[in-house]
C-alpha positions in Angstrom: -0.1 0.1 -0.1 2.8 2.4 0.8 3.6 2.2 -3.1 0.2 3.9 -3.9 0.4 6.6 -1.4 2.5 9.0 -3.4 0.6 8.6 -6.8 -2.6 9.0 -4.7 -1.4 12.0 -2.9 -0.3 13.7 -6.6 -3.7 12.7 -8.0 -5.8 14.8 -5.4 -3.9 18.0 -6.3 -4.0 17.1 -10.0 -7.9 16.5 -9.7 -8.2 19.7 -7.8 -6.5 21.7 -10.7 -8.4 19.8 -13.4 -11.6 20.6 -11.6 -10.7 24.3 -11.5 -10.0 24.4 -15.2 -13.2 22.2 -15.8 -15.3 24.9 -14.1 -13.9 27.7 -16.2 -14.4 25.8 -19.3 -18.0 24.7 -18.1 -18.9 28.4 -17.7 -17.3 29.4 -21.1 -19.3 26.6 -23.0 -22.6 27.5 -21.1 -22.2 31.3 -22.1 -21.3 30.3 -25.7 -24.4 28.1 -26.1 -26.8 30.8 -24.5 -25.4 33.2 -26.8 -26.7 31.2 -29.6 -23.3 30.0 -30.8 -23.4 26.7 -32.9 -19.8 25.8 -32.0 -17.2 26.5 -29.4 -13.7 25.3 -28.6 -13.1 22.7 -26.0 -9.7 22.3 -24.5 -8.8 18.7 -23.1 -8.1 18.5 -19.3 -6.5 15.2 -19.2 -5.6 13.7 -15.8 -4.4 10.1 -15.0 -5.4 9.2 -18.7 -9.1 10.0 -18.4 -11.1 10.0 -21.4 -11.2 13.4 -23.0 -12.7 14.5 -26.4 -10.0 14.4 -29.3 -8.0 11.8 -27.4 -5.8 9.3 -29.0 -4.3 12.0 -31.4 -7.9 13.1 -32.6 -8.9 9.4 -33.4 -11.7 9.3 -30.7 -14.3 11.9 -31.8 -17.3 10.4 -30.1 -16.5 12.1 -26.7 -16.6 15.5 -28.4 -20.2 14.8 -29.9 -21.3 14.2 -26.2 -19.7 17.3 -24.9 -21.6 19.3 -27.9 -24.9 17.5 -27.1 -24.7 18.3 -23.3 -24.2 22.0 -24.0 -26.7 22.0 -26.7 -24.0 23.1 -29.4 -23.8 21.6 -32.9 -20.1 20.9 -32.4 -17.2 21.6 -30.2 -13.7 21.9 -31.9 -10.3 21.3 -30.3 -9.1 24.4 -28.5 -5.6 24.8 -27.2 -6.0 26.9 -24.1 -8.7 27.0 -21.4 -10.8 30.0 -21.5 
């Protein structure tokens, strides 16, 4: 169990940072959808190999479709920085 202590300790901080970035991005995407936008950029916030849109070098597009549906957008594009 001691071998898992360090990775789990770091994961907590990583998840906290990811949550903060996700909250900013969530607000941005909601604002874009409410303003009538059809598309908006989504920047992956990968932590611990969690599935993200545009993963696998852009080969896995289906998560991007789910994100677009969730925010009532026609599509999300691959963003390169958190809003």
